[in-house]
Every structure is written in structure tokens, then in C-alpha cells.
N, C-alpha and C positions, 0 to 999 in steps of 0.2 A: 199593064192595066193602070189607068189613072182614075177610075171610079167617076165621081161627079166633079172632078176638078175642072175649073174654068181656066183653060190655058192662057186666056187673056188677062188673068188677074193673079198671076203667080207672084208671091212676095219676092222682092228683089234681094232682100237680105234676111236669111234665116239664122238665128243664133240658137245653140242647143247647150243645155246643161246635161251632160251625159252621166246621169246618176244611177247608182244601183249595181255597179260592177262587183264591189266587194260582197254585198249582201247576196247577190245572185250566186257567187261562188261558194260562200259559206253555207247556204241552204243546200248545196250539193256536196257538202263535205270536203270542199277544196280550199286551197289557199286563196287569199284575196287576189294575188297576182294572176291566178287562172281567170278570174273575172275580167281583169284589165286586158288580158290578151284577147278574150272573146269580144271585149268592147272595141278593140282596134279593128277586128274583122267587120264589125257592124259599121264602124265609122267609114270604112272603105266603101261599103255597099250604099250607105246613105249619101256619101259624096257623089258617087256615080249617078244615083237617082236624082239628086238635086240638079246635077249638071243636065241630065236628060230632060227634066221638067222646065229648065230655063231659069233657075235661081242664079243670081249673079254673084252673091257673096254668101258663104256658109262659114259661120264662126263657131268653133267647138271649144267648150270650156274643158280643158284637158288636165290642168294642174294649177291649183291656186297657191298664192303665197302662204296661206294657212296650211296647205298640205305638206309643207316642209316639216311640220310638227308631227307628222305620222311616223310610225315605227321605221327605223332606218332601213330594214330589209325591204319594206314595201316601197319606200322612196327609191331605193336602188333598182328595184324591179321595174318601176315606172320609167326611170331614166333609161334603163336598158331597152324598154319597149320603144322609146322614142328613136333610139339608134336603129332598131331592126325594122320598124314599121314605115319608115320614110322611103318607100320603094318608088322608083320612077314610074312603074306601070300605072298606078292609080292616077297619077298626074298627067303623064304624057298621053296615055290612051284616051283620056277624057278632056285633054287640052285645058287642064286646071293649073292655075298659078298658086303657089304655096307662099303664105306669109305667116309671121309670128308676131303676137303682141304679148308683152310681159317683160319681166326683169331678167333678161337673158344672162346678165352678168353673174347671177347666182347659180346658173346651170354649170355642170361639169364642162370642162374645156372641150372634150370630145363631142359632147352633145351640141355645144355651140357651133362647132365646126360643121357638124352634120346638118344642122338646121340651115346655116348660111349657104352651104353647098346646094342644098335642095332649093332654097330660094333663088339662087343664081341660075340653076339649071332650068327652072320653070318660069323665069322672069318674062319670057315672051308669050307664054300661054295666056289666052284671053277669053276663053269660053266662060269660065267661072274662077273666082278666087276663093280658095279654102284657107281660112285663117285659124290658126291654133293659138288659143289663149293658154300660155305656158308660163308658170311662175308669175301668174297674173292675179291682181285683185283690183277692183274699181277704186277703192280708197287709195291704194298705192298710186294708181294712175292719176287720180285727181290731185293728190299731194304733189306729185312730180310736175304736173302741168302748172299748178299754182306757183311752185318755186320758179319755174322758167319765166312765167309771166311777171313775177315780182322782180326778177333779175332784169328783164327788159325795161320795166318801169324805172328801176334804180339807175339803169344805164342811159336813160333818156330816150330809148327807142320807142316808147309808148307812154301815153299819159294814162294815169289811173282812171280818169273819167271816160276813156275810150274803150275800156274793157267791156266786152259784150258776150253774149252766149256764143257767138261765132268765134270770138277770141279763145274761149275755153275749149270749144270743140276742135279748133285748129291745133291746139297744143296737146291733145290727147293722142295716145298711140293708135287710135282708130281713125285718125284724120284722113286716111286714104279711101274710106268707104262710107256709104250712107248708114244712118242709124238702122237697127234691125226693124223690120216690119213685123216679124213673128219671132217670139221667144218660146222655145219648147223646153220643158224640164221633164225628164223621165224619173222613175223610181219612187213615185208616190209622195214625195215631199213638196210642200207648197211654200217655197221661199226662193229668194233670188241669190243668196249666198255670195254677196259682194261681186256680182258679175254685171258689167256694163251698166252701172247704176245711172250714169248721166245719159247714156245713149238710148235706154229703153223707156224714156219718159212717156212716149206715146205708142210703144210697141203693143201688139196684141199678145197676151200671155196664154200659153196652153200647157196644162199639167196633166200627166197621165201616170197611172200606177205601174205601167210596164217597166221592168228593169231594162237598162240600156242594152245588155247582151241579147235581150229578146225583142228589141225594137226592130221592126221590119219596114220595108218600103210601104206596106199597107198602113202602118201606123203613121208614117210621115204623111201619107195622103189624107188620113183623118184629120191631122193637125192643120193641114193646108185648107181642107174643106171647111173646118171650123173658122179659120181665119177669113175665108171668103164670104162667110155668112155674116160677118161683122160689118157695120158701117163705121168707117174710120172718120171721126168728126174733128179731131184736133182742137177741141174746145168750142166748136161751132154747134149750132142746133141741127137737128135732122133736116129741117126745111132749108136751112142755108146750104147744107151739103148737097141736097137734091137740086137746088137752084143752080149751084155751081156746076154740077154734073150735066145739067140740061143746057147750059150756056156754052 
């Protein structure tokens, strides 16, 4: 069931901040890692549903650079989940390509190898790309992009006057995909948490109180329906947008 979704206006890129795993578990008297495991199961369902709906890119905020400051046992559990959750079934069954954005060098060697192996195995899949933001933060990404651009200017490969928005976008880790059309955050918090700050300049934002382990395909449909009710103006007036659509 897709409710009132217009299949002709599916967002090409959906980004999700999967928040609420730990709180969901603690409210049930469980360890926070229990919530993260439940969250993995939901991520697989939402990946399959996005593929079915025709979403081309799904980016999931899995672990931020700030999350390294969490208790060691929780970080270890999260790293363990990365190793056990990268099953071929969800990717090969749905023809999904797997990509990673983030500071992979900070990850345990075994995790790095598992991520790379999954990216290699799914490289030819082309129905949808599922991107995991792992050891990622937008400020880290922008700083790194700025350093690379500065090096190119210093080496004479580029003039400072030629730096544009496209220059910055092309040096970000997300340069292989379009900016998100829709950003969803679960868990009741209304903030961006250092996620895709450059890329979501004109994304539609959707916040819901549902914890990620309780997020269902129906909740995804509600978010997309909300997105489809918006008129995306990108700085233009309503009249200009309507005129462009009619021409």
C-alpha cells in the first residue's frame, strides 16, 4: 500500500537521521545496543520500501564523528552491528548498490574491510544506491573539502577566483549523488546534528516523534506525502514556479 503517494513525484534522494534507538531500548528496560539492533532491522525494511517506490538514493546517518565520544561498550556494539548487518540479501535481492561516506580511517580495520567488500560486491547494482554515513559529520566533510581545494590552488591547478558552489560540491564525499530532496528525522528531536549541512540547503525537512525502531513503511509514506504537498521554489516565487511548470 502506498496511500496517497504520487508515484510520479517520488523524491530522488531521501536522507534519514535514524534517531531514538537508545531511548527506545531504555524505555523497555534494555541496553541501548538492543535498540541499535532493532534499528538495523528497520533500516533493511525501509531500504526495500524505498527501492520499491523508486527512490534512487537513500542516505542513512548511522554513526557521527561525535558518536566516538559515547561509552566504549556502545561504540563497540555499534561497530559489531556494522559487521553483522551487511548481508548480501538486502542489496542483491533489491538490486541496491552500497556506498559509504565518512572518515573510514577511524574505523576498525575489520570494519573497513567489510565495508569495502560490500561496496565491491554491489558495485554493479543500479536500481537504488543506499549510502551509509559512518564516522561522518558535515563539518568534518567541509573542512576536508576546503583543504583539498586550498591545495589545488596552492599547486596552481585552480585559481582562487574560480572557486564556486560547484567546486565545493565536487570535493565533498557526496559528489556522486544529488542533494537530498527530503530529509527525515525520527525520535522527536528537531535539529540537523551536523548532517549534510551543505547538501540540504533546499531539502524539505520532515520531523516525527516516532523512534526509529518503530518507524514503518507507513511512516515513510507519510513523510513522502508531506514532501509531495510542498511546492519546491528554490528561491523563486510561487507564480514563477507555476509558470515554469506550465512551459
